[in-house]
C-alpha positions in Angstrom: 22.8 -21.5 -16.0 20.6 -18.8 -14.4 20.0 -15.6 -16.5 22.2 -12.6 -15.6 19.4 -10.7 -14.0 18.8 -13.7 -11.6 22.6 -14.1 -10.8 22.8 -10.5 -9.9 19.8 -10.5 -7.5 20.2 -10.0 -3.8 16.6 -11.2 -3.2 17.5 -14.6 -1.9 20.2 -13.4 0.4 19.6 -14.8 4.0 20.1 -11.3 5.4 17.3 -9.9 3.2 13.9 -9.1 4.8 10.7 -7.4 3.8 8.1 -4.9 4.9 4.7 -3.8 3.8 3.3 -0.3 3.7 0.4 0.0 6.1 -1.8 2.9 6.6 -3.9 4.4 9.4 -7.6 5.2 9.4 -8.7 8.6 8.5 -10.4 11.1 10.8 -14.2 11.2 11.0 -15.6 13.2 8.0 -18.1 16.0 8.3 -21.7 15.4 7.2 -24.4 13.2 8.6 -24.8 9.4 7.8 -26.9 7.2 9.9 -27.5 3.5 10.0 -30.5 1.7 11.4 -31.1 -1.9 12.3 -33.1 -2.3 9.2 -31.7 -2.8 5.8 -30.7 0.7 4.5 -32.9 2.0 1.7 -30.7 4.9 0.8 -27.4 5.1 -0.9 -24.3 6.0 1.1 -23.2 9.3 -0.3 -19.9 10.9 0.7 -19.7 14.6 1.5 -17.4 16.4 -1.0 -17.4 13.4 -3.4 -16.0 12.9 -5.9 -12.3 13.2 -5.3 -10.1 15.3 -7.5 -7.3 13.6 -9.2 -4.1 13.3 -7.2 -0.5 13.0 -8.0 0.7 9.4 -8.5 3.2 9.4 -5.6 0.6 11.0 -3.3 -1.1 7.6 -3.1 1.3 6.6 -0.4 0.6 9.5 1.9 -0.2 8.3 5.5 -3.5 8.9 7.1 -3.8 10.5 10.5 -4.7 8.0 13.3 -6.6 9.2 16.2 -6.7 5.9 18.0 -4.3 5.6 20.9 -4.8 1.8 21.2 -2.1 0.9 18.8 0.6 -0.1 21.2 2.3 -3.2 20.0 1.1 -2.9 16.4 4.7 -2.7 15.2 5.3 -6.0 16.7 2.4 -7.5 14.9 3.5 -6.0 11.6 7.1 -7.4 12.1 5.6 -10.7 12.8 4.5 -10.9 9.1 8.2 -10.9 8.2 8.0 -8.1 5.7 10.2 -5.4 7.3 12.6 -4.4 4.5 10.8 -5.1 1.4 10.1 -1.4 0.6 13.0 0.1 2.4 14.5 3.0 0.6 11.5 3.2 -1.7 10.6 6.8 -2.8 6.9 5.9 -2.3 7.3 4.8 1.3 6.3 7.8 3.3 5.3 5.7 6.4 8.3 4.6 8.3 8.4 1.2 10.0 8.8 3.1 13.3 5.6 5.2 12.7 3.2 5.3 15.7 0.3 5.4 13.2 0.4 1.8 12.0 -3.1 0.2 12.2 -3.4 -3.1 14.0 -3.6 -5.8 11.3 -6.3 -8.4 11.4 -5.8 -12.1 11.6 -6.9 -14.3 8.8 -9.7 -15.7 11.0 -10.7 -12.4 12.6 -11.8 -10.5 9.5 -14.6 -12.7 8.4 -17.7 -12.0 10.5 -17.5 -9.7 13.5 -15.9 -6.6 14.9 -14.3 -6.2 18.3 -17.4 -4.9 20.1 -19.6 -7.7 18.8 -21.8 -5.5 16.6 -22.8 -6.6 13.1 -20.3 -5.6 10.3 -21.5 -3.0 8.0 -20.5 -4.0 4.5 -20.7 -1.6 1.5 -21.6 -2.8 -2.0 -22.4 -1.0 -5.3 -26.0 -1.1 -6.4 -29.5 -1.3 -4.7 -31.1 -4.1 -2.8 -31.3 -7.3 -4.9 -28.0 -6.7 -6.6 -25.6 -9.5 -7.1 -23.1 -7.5 -5.1 -25.4 -7.6 -2.1 -25.6 -11.4 -2.4 -21.7 -11.4 -2.6 -21.5 -9.3 0.6 -23.8 -11.5 2.5 -21.8 -14.6 1.4 -18.5 -13.0 2.3 -19.8 -11.8 5.7 -22.9 -13.7 6.9 -25.3 -11.8 9.0 -23.7 -8.5 8.0 -25.6 -5.2 7.5 -25.3 -4.7 3.7 -25.1 -1.0 2.9 -25.8 0.0 -0.8 -23.6 2.7 -2.4 -24.5 4.4 -5.7 -21.0 4.1 -7.2 -17.9 2.0 -6.8 -16.0 5.2 -5.6 -18.6 5.8 -2.9 -18.0 2.2 -1.5 -14.2 2.8 -1.3 -14.8 6.2 0.5 -17.3 4.7 2.9 -14.7 2.3 4.2 -12.0 4.9 4.4 -14.2 7.4 6.3 -15.4 4.7 8.8 -19.0 4.9 7.6 -18.8 1.1 7.1 -16.4 -1.7 8.2 -15.8 -3.5 4.8 -16.5 -3.3 1.2 -17.3 -6.1 -1.3 -16.7 -5.2 -4.9 -16.5 -7.0 -8.2 -13.1 -7.3 -9.9 -13.6 -9.8 -12.7 -16.3 -12.0 -14.4 -15.7 -15.3 -16.1 -17.5 -14.1 -19.3 -17.2 -10.3 -19.2 -13.5 -10.0 -18.0 -12.1 -7.5 -15.6 -13.8 -4.6 -14.0 -11.3 -2.0 -14.9 -12.8 0.8 -12.8 -12.2 -1.2 -9.6 -8.6 -1.9 -10.6 -8.0 1.9 -10.9 -9.7 2.6 -7.6 -7.6 0.0 -5.8 -4.6 2.1 -6.6 -6.2 5.4 -5.9 -7.4 4.5 -2.5 -5.5 3.1 0.6 -7.7 0.0 1.3 -6.3 -3.6 1.7 -7.6 -6.7 0.1 -8.4 -9.1 2.9 -10.3 -11.8 1.0 -12.2 -12.9 -2.1 -15.5 -14.4 -2.8 -16.9 -16.1 -6.0 -20.5 -15.9 -6.9 -22.4 -17.8 -9.5 -24.5 -15.3 -11.6 -27.9 -16.6 -12.7 -29.8 -14.1 -14.7 -33.6 -14.0 -14.9 -36.0 -12.1 -17.2 -38.3 -10.2 -15.0 -41.5 -8.2 -15.7 -44.6 -7.0 -13.9 -47.3 -9.4 -13.1 -49.7 -10.0 -16.0 -47.0 -9.2 -18.6 -46.0 -12.0 -21.0 -42.8 -12.4 -23.0 -44.5 -11.6 -26.2 -45.7 -8.2 -24.7 -42.2 -7.1 -24.2 -40.4 -4.7 -26.5 -37.3 -3.7 -24.6 -35.3 -4.9 -21.6 -33.2 -3.0 -19.0 -30.1 -4.1 -17.2 -26.4 -3.5 -16.5 -24.3 -3.6 -19.8 -22.5 -6.8 -18.7 -25.7 -8.6 -17.9 -27.1 -7.7 -21.3 -24.0 -8.9 -23.0 -24.0 -12.2 -21.0 -27.6 -12.9 -22.2 -27.0 -11.7 -25.8 -28.2 -14.9 -27.5 -31.4 -15.3 -25.5 -32.4 -11.6 -25.9 -31.7 -11.7 -29.6 -34.0 -14.7 -30.0 -36.8 -13.0 -28.1 -36.2 -9.9 -30.2 -35.9 -7.3 -27.5 -34.1 -4.0 -27.7 -31.6 -3.4 -24.9 -31.1 -0.4 -22.7 -28.3 -0.1 -20.1 -28.6 1.0 -16.6 -26.1 1.2 -13.6 -27.0 -2.2 -12.2 -29.3 -5.2 -12.6 -31.3 -4.6 -9.5 -31.9 -0.9 -10.3 -33.4 -2.1 -13.7 -35.8 -4.4 -11.8 -36.7 -1.5 -9.4 -37.3 0.9 -12.2 -39.6 -1.5 -14.1 -41.6 -2.3 -10.9 -42.0 1.3 -9.7 -43.0 2.6 -13.1 -45.3 -0.3 -13.6 -44.1 -0.8 -17.2 -46.0 -3.3 -19.4 -43.7 -3.3 -22.4 -40.4 -3.5 -20.5 -38.6 -6.2 -18.7 -35.4 -6.4 -16.7 -32.5 -8.8 -16.5 -31.7 -9.3 -12.8 -31.6 -11.9 -10.0 -34.5 -13.9 -8.6 -33.9 -12.0 -5.3 -34.5 -8.8 -7.1 -37.8 -10.2 -8.3 -39.0 -11.1 -4.8 -37.9 -7.6 -3.4 -39.6 -5.6 -6.1 -42.7 -7.9 -6.6 -41.9 -8.8 -10.2 -42.7 -12.1 -12.1 -40.0 -14.3 -13.3 -40.7 -15.0 -17.0 -37.5 -17.0 -17.7 -34.6 -18.3 -15.5 -30.9 -19.0 -16.3 -31.0 -16.9 -19.5 -27.2 -16.4 -19.5 -25.5 -17.7 -22.7 -22.9 -19.7 -20.6 -23.8 -21.6 -17.5 -20.3 -21.1 -16.1 -21.0 -17.4 -15.4 -19.1 -16.6 -12.2 -18.1 -13.1 -10.7 -15.1 -12.8 -8.3 -15.5 -10.1 -5.6 -12.8 -8.5 -3.4 -13.3 -8.0 0.3 -11.7 -4.6 1.2 -10.8 -3.3 4.7 -8.8 -0.4 6.2 -6.3 -2.8 7.8 -4.4 -5.7 6.2 -4.7 -9.2 7.5 -1.8 -11.1 8.8 -0.9 -13.6 6.2 -0.6 -17.3 7.2 0.5 -20.6 5.7 -2.3 -22.8 7.3 -4.5 -22.5 4.2 -4.1 -21.5 0.5 -3.3 -17.8 0.1 -3.2 -15.5 -2.8 -1.3 -12.2 -3.0 -2.3 -9.3 -5.2 0.3 -6.7 -6.3 0.7 -3.7 -8.7 3.9 -2.5 -10.3 5.4 -0.5 -13.2 8.5 -1.0 -15.2 10.9 0.9 -17.4 10.4 0.5 -21.1 12.8 -1.9 -22.8 13.2 -5.3 -24.4 12.5 -8.3 -22.0 11.6 -6.1 -19.0 8.2 -7.8 -18.5 9.8 -11.1 -19.0 12.2 -10.4 -16.2 9.4 -9.2 -13.9 7.4 -12.4 -14.5 10.4 -14.6 -14.2 11.0 -13.7 -10.6 7.9 -15.8 -9.8 8.6 -18.7 -12.2 12.2 -19.1 -10.8 10.6 -19.7 -7.4 7.8 -21.9 -8.6 5.1 -19.4 -7.8 2.0 -19.7 -10.0 0.4 -16.5 -11.5 -3.4 -16.6 -11.6 -4.1 -13.2 -13.1 -2.2 -10.4 -14.9 -3.9 -7.2 -16.0 -2.4 -4.1 -17.5 -3.8 -0.5 -17.0 -2.5 2.8 -18.4 -0.5 5.0 -16.0 -2.9 7.9 -16.1 -0.6 10.7 -14.8 1.9 9.9 -17.5 0.2 7.7 -20.2 3.0 8.5 -22.8 6.8 8.3 -22.5 9.2 9.5 -25.1 11.8 7.2 -26.4 15.3 7.6 -24.9 16.8 7.0 -28.3 17.7 10.4 -29.8 17.3 8.9 -33.3 13.9 7.7 -32.5 11.0 10.1 -31.7 8.4 7.4 -31.0 6.5 7.4 -27.8 5.4 4.5 -25.6 2.4 3.8 -23.5 3.3 3.6 -19.8 1.4 0.8 -18.0 0.7 -0.6 -14.5 0.7 -4.3 -14.1 -1.7 -5.9 -11.7 -0.7 -9.4 -10.8 -2.3 -12.2 -8.6 -0.1 -15.2 -7.5 -0.6 -18.2 -5.4 1.6 -17.7 -2.4 1.2 -16.0 1.0 3.5 -13.1 2.1 4.3 -15.2 5.1 6.3 -17.5 2.8 10.0 -16.7 2.2 9.7 -17.3 -1.6 7.1 -14.7 -1.9 9.2 -12.1 0.0 12.2 -13.0 -2.1 10.2 -12.8 -5.3 9.0 -9.2 -4.5 12.4 -8.2 -3.2 13.8 -9.3 -6.6 11.1 -7.5 -8.5 11.8 -4.3 -6.6 15.4 -4.3 -8.0 14.1 -3.3 -11.5 10.5 -2.1 -10.9 9.9 1.6 -10.9 6.9 1.2 -8.6 5.6 -1.7 -6.4 2.7 -2.0 -4.0 1.3 -5.1 -2.3 -2.5 -4.7 -2.4 -3.2 -7.7 -0.1 -2.3 -11.2 0.9 -5.4 -13.1 1.7 -7.1 -16.6 1.8 -8.3 -18.1 -1.6 -12.0 -18.7 -1.9 -12.1 -22.5 -2.4 -15.9 -22.6 -2.4 -17.8 -23.1 -5.6 -20.0 -21.2 -5.6 
């Protein structure tokens, strides 16, 4: 017999429908950023960056659209079959009749070109030679990869129309989740339009003429250093952290250091003229990083290929509430591939409702990936069901699964 919270759900009613919140592009920002046909050597920096903290509910504010070529975009949105999912939601400040809906991309359109036939500009965090640059070029072949100094700047570059897409890491098979990017997904209004997985193969780099026994220390990103812990310990090197692996290689090369090496990619060695002292020094050969492909507009989910959907939600405190939330997927045979919890920053602590109990609880957001397309009725019903007891719910994207390895 189905549990009570299932029997009371209206989610699978044939009259139920769903919608997604979509946002329009922002106006052009002040300040000067130029792009050339060559690979850019400078970081993209956003005028007025960083952003001050915003109220949680303000995340759903619409953005002004100055493009008049959006006729018919409501029809495209309704074709997804998502028209009522967030109806009556207090976070839903963009109505389904808004003239400011952006035109969604098709699942084949988003990959490699823009409407005018020019090369896509794709933001990544780091400098040339970073693993993120390789991921951007794998996700969008022949793109113009644009380095950004911080993850936040990459999000801002897309929102301000300085670039077309961003490719940013979200999790690593050894190091786990990139928590900063989970938080930024919620702070910004971008949509996940794809994923790409990249095998990470670390190399020990040094200037020409330097031998392993000459090294006293090594520079790299903290996760790269952790992933090579055993090898670096055997060599007896002290570790120093920098913002990314390629930046470490660049620093060693430009400073012409003789006692310092870098853990970075083989492409970084070629770019900065370093010698590879050792290859594949990671402790585990199955070292894979998953990157998200981000855009201003969502794509139209389909069913012609495997799709994944990413959502974020919050719940009231109480026994079995998280079980109920996850059961909406199990009851419809939807497989979860990822669940991540992050503190709700604007209200991290909540007092107990019990007058006899003065304890406080941590408030959390739950990020979930599941294997289903939002074009499927079971996925729409699952989210409609979840919305019945979730205090907050947002679809981050429904996108094709990266089935390439690697």
